[in-house]
Structures are given as structure tokens and as C-alpha cells.
C-alpha angles and dihedrals in degrees: 000000000000088000091053092048091049092049092049091049091050091051091052091047092051091049095051097077090052092048090048091052089055094048095044097040124154110034096157143018119319121211121211111198112204113196093205132081123277112261095035129114095266092050092049093047093047092051091053089050093045092054091052093046091049090056093044095047099034087227133106114265110191129193118221118187109210113176137176142090094043091304094310096118094057092041091052093051092050101039094046093050124106107291095236102110096255096103115047135171130230104195143175118226098271103077093042104040115018115013089087086069096042103046124057091212135016134184093231140037112248089207092059099078136112107220114217103175142330101236112189143358131198138166126254119234131208108244124187133191115256087227089075092062090223123144106170140040090244090057091048092050091051091048094048093049091048091052106043115186093009107081114094125210126191130210141186088253143303111311097020120127088248089059093048093046091053092047092049092049091050090050094048092049095042086226101134092223118190119244117223110186121205134185094255136327103288096069092044092050091053090058091043093054090044092055094244091113125047103207147336143182109243135171116269097244096053096040100047101071094056090044093051089047089057094244096117140013125240107203103174144011115228096218139091092256138031118266118249085220091061105022094165094056112091126226119252089255093051090048094053111280109093118197094022110133132160120173125170128209139179127213139190113237138179130202116272114271093033103149112265094231089059093047090048093048093051091048092048092052092045090050090051091052092049089052091059110103092211091055091047090054090056090050090050089059087060092055093239133130117233112236107171109173139177118259091255093049090046092052090051091048092050091049091052092047090051090057092046098049093040087062090049091052090051095045092047090048093227113178121219118257130216 
């Protein structure tokens, strides 16, 4: 009996440092690596969150945009960091759900991640250059079929939902469209407005300002329902392509083996911020839907997304890249 009591006491003693780390965290600066380009929706959302966390924690929370290789470079930096909660990742679906199918080699293991919370979701929209003179999805379909192998479509990078949506559309139309990857939406939109790019799927928040300014045309929303932001723009199904859906999300992740008390504390504080009406109003201005989840719910969501996008990769017949 004395041995059992001693063993139990030792287990409690060993657990105390971890529990203390969770209660005391953070005691210094926290770095949020965003694997999307500065100026995009993820960057803007993360900066809003970082400001709130800084106030709540009384510590600096910095945002570091690290792009390249479909988000893999930023993901590798974050997920290979010390698992102490001081380097975290804000990622789009690619590096966590589908890049393992799209890249022959990666510097990290997508399965070795500690999900903290899915943060936001938002639909992608089909945007076309005004130079095409196209106003509807039906007109674009006719144009793409009449010009096989000539239509270009941009994306936020290899492995992003905008890339997969464009590839799937090309496959469904049999149009052989040419993929032009960018490091985020802003550079692609510049070429789209300049007539050097024919079309792209982009997230609603990034695409809407140029559309409202008359610089581009949004001809369809890739979601099950119309967006209240663009109520006059039909869904892909309404416009003639049933079953076509492309929704993007961003989640907050930690390296594998990050102590559970730290993961739970971060998630609890993030959830409190996302429950603040003032913060939600600022998110609304970015045309995103809040989706704060528990670590367990986030892990389940990511697993389901992996199955979904793996099917898209297969259906779109996308070959792995080096």
C-alpha cells in the first residue's frame, strides 16, 4: 500500500510542472505563423486575434506571414518548433489536409499537430477578368469549352482550396485550363484586374472589394447558399453546376506534444474572444464566419476535411509536385 501511495504521489509531483505551465502561460512573447500572404483574410483575422490575446495575456503576440510551397514552409516552421505554446500556426486547409497528396516530400508530418481551434470559414467565389466580357457562369463555361487549353486560372498557391476548385472546374468542363499559382490572393488579383489572368476562385472577403469597385466580376458563389454580402450573385448550383462547393477555413494549431494544459488554456481564451460581440463585428467586416471549436471538435473537423479534399484531388486528377 505504501508503494502505491508513493507512486501516486510521484505521478502528481511529475504532473505539477505541466499544470503550472498551463496556468502561468504565457510568460513571454508568442509568435503566430500565418502561412498565407500579408493582406489576405487569414492575416487580417490573425492580427485581430493577436491584439485581443496580447491584451488578455499581457504579453506580446506577433504575427509572422511565412508563405511558399502551398503553405508548407510556414507549417514546417511552426510544427517543428519547440512544443511549448510559444510558436503557433494559423493555417488554411492545404498543409493540414491535402498537401500530403500534392507534394512528393514535405519537411513536416501533417499528422503531427495539436489542433487548438478552427477559427473561421468562408466560401470561395468564382471571379473573372472584365477583359473576358463574361457576366454569367454559363457564358464562362461556353468560353472555356470553346478555348481548350488556353484559359488561365489563378490560385493562392498549390494545395489551397482555390487551386483545387479551379482544377475541379477544369476537369468537369473538360477545358484543360492552365493553373497559375501565386503566393496569396493579392498578387493574383492584380493580374486578374490587369487582364493577364482569366479567372480564379478566391475567398469572399478578399474578392469583394475589387468586385464592388468594378474592377472584376464575381459570377458565382461556391457554397450551398447565397452570401448575404452578395445576395444577387447565384451559387454554382443555381448557375448550372450542381454539387460544386468550395469553402475555405483557417485554424490555430500547435506542434505535437504541446502540453494539453497549454492547448486548453489557449483554446479557452480564443473561445472567450470569439464570444465577444465587438470582436464578432470586426470579423463580420472581413466577410468571414466565426467557427471557434474545441481541440477535439477541431481534430474531427480536420479529419473530415481530409477525406473531402482527398476526393477532390482524385476527381480533379492533380499530380503530385516536387
